[in-house]
N, C-alpha and C positions, 0 to 999 in steps of 0.2 A: 603385191602385181604382178607377179610371176604366176599367180591361177587365173589372173584379167589376161594374160598376153597367152597363155595357151588354149583358152577359151578362145578367145579373137583368133588365132593359128588357126583352131580346127576348123572354125568358120569359112574362116576364107581359103581353107585348101577343099573343103565342100564345094563352095561358088564357084573357085576356079575348077573343079571335075567338073561341075554343072555347065560350065561355060559361060557362067553367066560374068565374070569379072573376067580381065584378062591377067597374063602369069603375071607375079610379081614376088617382090621378096617377102614372104609372108612373114617372118618372125620380125622381121626387121620394122616391113609398115603399121604391124600389130602394137609395137613397141612405140613409135614414132608416135602413132593417134592417140592411143593411151596417154603417152604421156602430156600429148601437146591438152587433152583434155582435162587430165590431171593438173596441169599449171592454168589453163582457162578460166575451167570452174572455181578451183582458188582465187581468182584474178577477180573474176566474177561476182561472187558469192561469197566469196570469203569474208569478204571485209566490206563495213558501209562508205560508200552507200551502194546497196548492191544494185547490183544490175537486174534489170526482169528476168523472171524465170522463163516465160516465155521466149523469147529472143535469144535469150543461149543457149537452150534447146534445140531452137530453130535453126541458129547457127552452126551446132555441131551436125546434128542431121544432114544439113547441107555438104560440109564439110566432108563426114563419112561416103556419103551417097558418091557426091561428083567423085571424089577419090577414086572409089574402089568401082564405079559400075559407069565413070563419067557421065550421065547425064543427072537429072533431077527428081528423075524415078518414075517418071509419066509416059516413059516411055516403052514400057517391058518388063522396067526393073524393081515393077512396083510388089514384086511378090521376095522382096529378100530378103524377110522375115521369118521364113520356115525350114 
């Protein structure tokens, strides 16, 4: 988990420097989002009946993008993966 927290924290720091996301508590935000992912994925896909994988992916994507960029990603934030 620590490697993921570090990777996401580094990415968030870069996005803040680029002005793409507002200032936030980088490490805490990374940790919270990743723990949410872990728990949700275990619940949705780790037992029967499994949730639809596409719906799970779309849900997590929307939460991350809206949390970090404050939008649905269609108004200029669509290049947040570079």
